[in-house]
C-alpha positions in Angstrom: 29.0 5.2 13.8 28.6 6.8 17.1 25.1 6.8 18.5 23.4 9.1 20.9 20.4 8.9 22.8 18.1 11.6 24.4 15.0 11.5 27.2 12.6 13.8 26.9 10.0 14.0 29.9 6.8 15.3 29.0 4.8 16.4 32.4 1.3 17.1 30.8 -1.8 18.1 32.5 -3.3 14.2 31.8 -0.1 12.1 31.8 3.8 12.1 32.1 5.5 10.6 29.4 9.2 9.5 29.1 10.4 8.7 25.8 14.0 7.8 24.5 15.4 8.4 21.4 18.5 7.0 19.7 19.9 8.4 16.6 23.1 8.5 14.7 23.8 10.9 11.8 21.6 8.4 9.3 18.8 7.6 11.3 16.5 8.0 14.8 14.1 6.1 16.6 12.3 5.8 19.7 13.4 2.8 21.8 12.0 3.1 25.1 9.0 4.7 26.6 7.0 4.9 30.2 3.6 6.5 30.2 1.9 7.4 33.8 -1.8 8.8 33.7 -0.5 11.0 36.4 -3.4 13.6 36.4 -1.5 16.5 37.8 -4.1 18.5 36.6 -6.9 17.1 38.6 -8.9 19.7 40.4 -6.9 22.8 39.2 -9.5 24.6 37.2 -11.7 24.7 40.4 -8.6 26.1 42.7 -5.7 27.4 40.8 -3.8 25.1 42.7 -2.1 21.8 42.1 -3.8 19.7 44.7 -1.7 17.3 47.2 -2.3 14.1 46.0 -1.8 14.6 42.1 1.5 16.5 43.1 2.7 13.6 45.2 1.5 11.4 42.1 3.6 13.6 39.8 6.6 13.6 42.3 6.8 9.7 42.7 6.4 9.5 38.9 9.5 11.9 38.3 11.6 10.2 41.0 10.7 6.8 38.9 11.8 8.4 35.7 15.1 9.9 36.9 16.2 6.2 38.4 15.1 5.0 35.0 17.3 7.4 33.2 20.1 6.4 35.8 19.8 3.0 35.2 20.4 2.7 31.7 23.0 5.6 31.8 21.2 8.2 30.0 22.3 11.5 31.1 20.9 13.9 28.4 17.6 14.6 29.5 15.1 17.4 28.4 12.1 17.4 31.0 9.3 20.3 30.0 5.9 21.0 31.6 2.7 22.2 30.2 -0.6 23.9 31.3 -1.4 22.5 34.4 2.2 23.1 35.9 2.3 26.5 33.7 -0.8 27.8 35.4 -0.7 26.7 38.9 -0.3 29.4 41.4 2.1 26.8 43.5 4.4 25.9 40.7 7.4 27.1 42.2 6.7 25.0 45.1 6.1 22.1 43.0 9.6 22.6 40.8 11.5 22.9 43.9 10.0 19.9 45.3 10.7 18.1 41.8 14.4 19.1 41.8 15.0 17.6 45.4 13.4 14.5 45.2 14.3 13.6 41.6 17.0 15.7 40.6 15.3 17.0 37.1 15.2 20.4 36.4 12.2 21.1 34.6 11.4 23.6 32.0 8.0 25.3 32.1 6.7 25.7 28.5 4.9 28.9 27.8 1.7 28.6 25.6 3.5 29.7 22.5 6.4 27.3 23.3 4.0 24.3 23.6 2.1 25.5 20.4 5.4 25.3 18.3 6.6 22.0 19.7 3.1 20.4 18.8 3.5 22.0 15.2 7.4 20.8 15.0 5.8 17.3 15.8 3.2 17.6 13.1 4.9 19.1 10.1 8.0 16.6 10.4 5.8 13.8 10.7 3.2 14.4 7.9 2.7 16.2 4.6 1.0 19.3 5.8 2.0 22.4 4.4 -1.0 24.5 4.4 -3.2 24.4 7.2 -3.6 24.3 11.3 -2.0 22.0 13.8 -4.4 21.1 16.8 -2.3 20.1 19.6 -5.0 18.9 22.3 -3.7 17.9 25.8 -5.1 17.6 29.6 -5.1 21.6 30.5 -4.7 23.2 27.3 -5.1 23.2 23.5 -2.9 24.8 21.1 -3.9 26.1 17.5 -1.1 26.6 15.3 -1.4 28.0 11.6 0.8 26.8 8.8 1.6 28.3 5.7 4.2 26.9 3.2 5.4 24.5 6.3 5.8 27.7 8.4 4.2 28.5 11.5 2.5 32.0 11.2 0.2 32.2 14.4 0.0 30.2 17.4 -1.7 30.3 20.6 -2.8 28.2 23.6 -6.5 27.9 25.4 -7.3 26.4 28.4 -9.6 24.3 26.8 -7.7 20.5 27.9 -9.6 17.5 28.2 -9.6 17.4 32.0 -10.6 20.9 32.5 -13.3 20.6 30.1 -14.4 17.3 31.5 -14.6 18.8 35.1 -16.3 22.0 34.5 -19.1 20.8 31.7 -19.4 16.8 32.5 -20.8 15.1 35.5 -18.3 12.7 37.0 -19.1 8.8 36.0 -22.8 9.9 34.6 -24.1 9.7 31.3 -24.3 13.4 30.2 -27.0 15.5 29.6 -27.2 17.2 25.8 -27.6 20.6 27.3 -24.3 20.1 29.4 -22.5 18.8 25.8 -24.1 22.1 24.1 -22.6 24.5 26.8 -19.3 22.9 26.4 -19.4 23.3 22.7 -20.7 27.0 22.9 -17.9 27.8 25.3 -15.0 26.1 23.0 -16.7 27.9 20.0 -16.7 31.2 21.9 -13.1 31.2 22.5 -11.7 29.8 19.3 -13.6 32.2 16.9 -10.9 34.8 18.4 -8.5 33.1 16.2 -10.1 34.5 13.0 -7.1 32.8 10.8 -8.3 29.3 11.7 -11.4 29.5 8.6 -8.4 30.4 6.2 -8.2 26.8 4.5 -5.8 23.8 4.3 -5.7 20.9 6.3 -6.3 20.1 10.2 -3.7 17.7 11.7 -4.2 16.6 15.3 -1.7 15.8 18.0 -2.1 14.5 21.2 -3.7 11.3 23.3 -7.2 12.5 22.6 -6.6 12.4 18.7 -4.8 9.1 18.8 -7.5 7.5 21.0 -10.2 8.6 18.5 -8.3 7.7 15.3 -8.2 4.4 16.7 -11.4 4.1 17.5 -12.8 5.3 14.3 -10.7 3.0 12.4 -11.8 -0.4 14.4 -15.5 1.1 13.9 -15.0 1.4 10.3 -14.0 -2.5 9.9 -10.5 -0.9 8.7 -7.1 -3.2 9.2 -5.1 -1.0 11.6 -1.3 -0.8 12.1 -1.2 2.1 13.7 -3.0 5.6 13.7 -0.4 7.4 11.6 -1.9 9.4 8.8 -5.1 8.2 9.6 -8.0 10.8 8.6 -11.1 10.7 11.1 -13.8 12.5 8.8 -16.5 14.9 10.6 -19.2 12.4 10.3 -17.3 9.5 11.7 -16.1 12.0 14.6 -20.2 13.0 15.0 -20.9 9.4 15.5 -18.1 8.8 18.2 -19.6 11.5 20.4 -23.1 10.2 20.0 -21.7 6.8 21.0 -20.0 8.4 24.2 -22.9 10.4 25.0 -25.0 7.2 25.6 -22.3 6.4 28.2 -21.0 6.3 31.3 -17.5 7.3 31.5 -16.6 3.7 32.5 -18.5 2.2 29.6 -16.5 4.7 27.2 -13.6 2.9 28.6 -14.7 -0.2 26.8 -15.0 1.0 23.5 -12.4 -0.7 21.0 -9.6 1.9 20.3 -10.1 4.0 23.7 -7.7 3.3 26.0 -9.2 2.7 29.7 -7.5 5.7 31.7 -8.8 8.1 28.9 -12.6 7.1 29.2 -13.6 9.8 31.3 -12.1 12.3 29.2 -12.5 11.2 25.7 -15.9 13.0 25.1 -14.8 16.2 26.4 -12.0 15.9 23.8 -14.0 14.8 20.9 -16.6 17.8 21.6 -13.4 20.1 21.7 -12.2 19.1 18.4 -15.3 18.6 16.4 -16.3 22.6 17.7 -12.6 23.5 16.3 -13.5 21.5 13.1 -16.8 23.4 12.8 -15.5 26.7 13.6 -13.0 26.2 10.9 -14.9 24.6 8.2 -12.7 21.1 8.2 -13.9 18.2 7.0 -11.6 15.7 8.8 -8.5 16.0 10.9 -5.3 13.8 10.1 -4.1 12.0 13.2 -0.2 12.1 13.7 1.4 9.6 16.0 3.8 12.2 17.2 3.7 14.6 19.9 5.4 17.2 21.9 8.0 15.3 23.0 9.0 14.3 19.4 8.9 18.1 18.8 11.2 18.6 21.5 13.3 15.7 20.0 13.2 17.0 16.4 14.5 20.6 17.8 17.7 18.9 19.3 18.0 16.7 16.0 17.8 19.0 13.2 18.9 22.4 14.8 17.8 25.5 13.3 15.3 25.1 11.3 13.9 22.1 12.7 12.4 21.1 9.4 13.1 17.8 7.1 12.8 18.6 3.6 11.0 15.8 2.5 9.0 14.2 5.3 8.2 11.0 2.7 11.6 10.7 1.6 13.3 11.4 5.3 11.0 8.7 6.3 11.6 6.0 3.9 16.0 6.7 4.5 15.3 6.4 7.9 13.4 3.2 7.8 15.9 1.6 5.8 19.0 2.9 7.9 17.5 1.5 10.9 17.5 -2.0 9.4 21.1 -1.8 7.6 19.9 -1.5 4.4 22.6 -2.3 1.6 22.0 1.4 0.0 24.3 0.5 -3.0 21.8 -2.4 -3.9 18.4 -0.8 -2.7 19.1 2.5 -4.6 20.3 0.8 -7.9 17.0 -1.3 -8.0 15.1 1.9 -6.9 16.8 3.5 -10.2 16.2 0.5 -12.6 12.6 0.5 -11.4 12.0 3.6 -12.3 13.9 3.9 -15.5 11.4 0.9 -16.6 8.5 2.8 -14.8 9.0 5.9 -16.5 9.6 4.5 -19.8 6.5 2.5 -19.8 4.4 5.8 -18.7 6.3 7.7 -21.7 5.0 5.0 -24.2 1.5 5.3 -22.6 1.3 1.7 -21.2 0.1 3.3 -17.9 -0.7 6.9 -16.5 2.5 8.2 -15.0 0.9 9.4 -11.9 3.9 11.2 -10.0 2.1 9.8 -6.5 2.1 6.3 -7.6 5.8 6.6 -8.8 6.8 7.9 -5.1 5.3 4.6 -4.0 7.1 2.7 -6.4 10.6 4.2 -5.2 9.4 3.8 -1.5 8.8 0.3 -2.5 12.5 0.0 -3.8 14.2 1.3 -1.1 12.5 -1.0 1.6 12.2 -4.3 -0.2 15.0 -6.2 1.7 14.9 -4.8 4.9 13.2 -7.8 6.0 16.7 -9.4 5.8 17.6 -7.8 9.4 15.2 -10.4 10.3 16.4 -13.5 8.3 16.9 -14.3 4.7 14.3 -16.5 4.0 11.0 -15.3 3.7 12.6 -11.8 4.1 9.9 -10.4 1.8 7.0 -11.2 4.2 9.7 -9.9 6.9 9.6 -6.6 4.6 6.1 -6.4 5.1 5.7 -6.8 8.8 8.4 -3.9 9.0 7.0 -1.7 6.9 3.6 -1.8 8.2 4.7 -1.8 11.6 7.1 1.3 11.6 3.9 4.1 11.1 5.5 5.7 7.8 5.1 9.5 8.6 4.2 11.2 5.9 2.0 8.3 4.2 -1.6 7.7 4.6 -2.6 4.0 5.8 -3.6 2.9 2.2 -0.1 4.0 1.1 1.7 2.0 3.5 -0.3 -1.0 3.1 0.3 -0.5 -1.0 4.0 -0.2 -0.1 4.0 -3.0 2.2 2.0 -5.8 0.1 4.6 -4.5 -2.9 7.4 -5.3 -1.1 5.7 -8.8 0.0 5.6 -9.5 -3.3 8.9 -8.3 -4.6 10.5 -11.9 -4.9 7.7 -14.5 -5.8 3.8 -14.8 -5.4 0.7 -13.4 -7.0 0.1 -9.6 -5.9 -2.9 -9.1 -3.9 -4.4 -6.7 -1.5 -5.7 -9.3 1.0 -6.7 -7.5 4.3 -6.2 -4.1 2.9 -9.1 -4.6 0.4 -11.2 -2.0 2.6 -8.4 0.6 2.6 -8.2 0.3 -1.4 -9.4 2.8 -3.8 -10.9 1.8 -7.3 -7.7 0.7 -9.3 -5.6 -0.1 -6.6 -5.1 -4.0 -7.4 -4.0 -2.8 -10.9 -1.5 -0.3 -9.1 -0.1 -3.1 -6.6 0.5 -5.1 -9.6 2.2 -2.6 -11.2 4.7 -1.6 -8.5 5.2 -5.3 -7.3 6.0 -6.2 -11.3 8.6 -3.1 -12.0 10.5 -3.6 -8.5 10.6 -7.4 -9.2 11.9 -6.8 -12.6 14.9 -4.5 -11.2 15.5 -7.0 -8.3 16.5 -9.5 -10.9 18.2 -6.9 -13.2 20.5 -6.5 -9.9 20.2 -10.0 -9.0 24.2 -10.2 -8.3 23.7 -7.2 -6.4 26.7 -5.8 -8.0 25.0 -2.8 -10.0 26.7 -5.1 -13.5 23.4 -3.7 -15.4 23.8 0.0 -14.9 21.0 0.9 -17.0 18.2 -0.2 -19.4 16.8 1.1 -22.6 13.1 0.6 -22.9 11.4 -0.3 -26.2 7.7 -0.9 -26.6 5.6 -2.1 -29.4 2.3 -3.2 -29.6 2.4 -6.1 -27.6 5.6 -6.3 -26.4 8.3 -4.4 -24.0 12.1 -5.1 -24.9 14.4 -4.4 -22.2 17.9 -3.4 -23.6 20.4 -3.9 -20.8 23.5 -1.8 -20.3 26.6 -3.0 -19.2 30.2 -3.8 -19.4 30.3 -7.6 -18.4 28.4 -10.5 -18.9 25.0 -10.3 -17.7 23.4 -13.9 -18.5 22.4 -14.1 -15.2 20.3 -10.7 -14.9 18.7 -11.7 -18.5 17.7 -14.9 -17.6 16.4 -14.0 -14.0 14.4 -11.1 -15.5 12.9 -13.2 -18.5 11.4 -15.6 -16.1 9.3 -12.9 -14.6 7.3 -12.4 -17.7 3.8 -13.6 -16.1 3.9 -10.9 -13.9 5.0 -8.5 -15.8 2.2 -9.4 -18.3 -0.6 -9.1 -15.8 0.8 -5.9 -14.3 1.2 -4.0 -18.1 -0.6 -6.4 -20.7 2.8 -6.6 -22.4 5.0 -9.6 -23.4 8.7 -9.1 -21.8 12.0 -9.6 -23.8 15.4 -8.8 -22.6 18.2 -8.4 -24.6 
């Protein structure tokens, strides 16, 4: 299967980032990344021009990126610039110098185009259908109204974290309350012009400030973290972080767990901007995504028109499975058998048949074997690691934990939430038992990996469940292997298991 590569260079006001995406007809993934805190927008708000030192840092970084792409043989490069370069009166001189020194042709995005790429990143990495996408960078902030997954309104404001820090907060010092209030009042007066901001739905956030705040909120709450994808920062948690940052100098903020060193001086202004948008829009929380503008650019290249996945959760699972060369004939069949068992037991009232729980079962079945890409021995543990490390766009951290843990117990062992207990809701221990048991039973029915058991009928009596296998060949091995799982089945569903 032919494999293609695209390098996206995001020339932001705070940082320049080069991201390499590899992709085929069946999967894609980010395979390399270089990040430099260039601060090209430093001093722009006061002068209207890119300053000499930031320009030189930017040009040196672009030269480096061009050499990198040449060294690894990437010809397809898309370089885009956002707020600082867009607004600079000396933009033309910078673009000319960039072309001369790096050979790169940089496309300067309008505010509307920048908002659109943030929107594409958000709706293709979350389940956002109704609400608003917030994309906060160093120079600007974009807000996009989403209805039925389509963008209906969108605009850009010069409210980025670099600009707001330079304008309202003293460099290095602890801020005074009146300075933070002035910042909050300024942001509120600007975004109140977006009459559609408070029309309901969810708020999803894009950008480094959102990612850092999500990481800090996770750690402050004592939650296990395998990344911030899908994590929701409550307004209370954000307010707590703002209080913490307000009592610190810029260098002290950089030492807060979850906050990157290069963002310590900007994180307070960024947090206040986000909190003000939440207040004006009436949002109680903001969902973080690891995707950003560069993913939006990539999705446009990958998907064409319209650049939207039909079902983010399904695409995420299939993409992850394909990356690790899953045996789809096997995993699809395990998924089919586990869902037949699940649905039959739900129809008989053995469990409630929640469709969201059913989705987690399907995802577990499709991903249970990806750990064999590392090694067969302990592949159930390897599967768990790969699932937890993948980010799983469209799923919450709690859901990823359940999928990973269920995959971990698809072969053997006594299912348990372990370190993820802090993420769990009431009833999740029992849910994990049900998912792990259903996948384990289906795995044993498909033990020969030849789809010999092509279906099964479920007969539920008061204290027992009988699986009646449909097959055209001898299935002694499948019957024997499945009956050995009676203990885990009994724990999950409270019934004895028989197979015929």
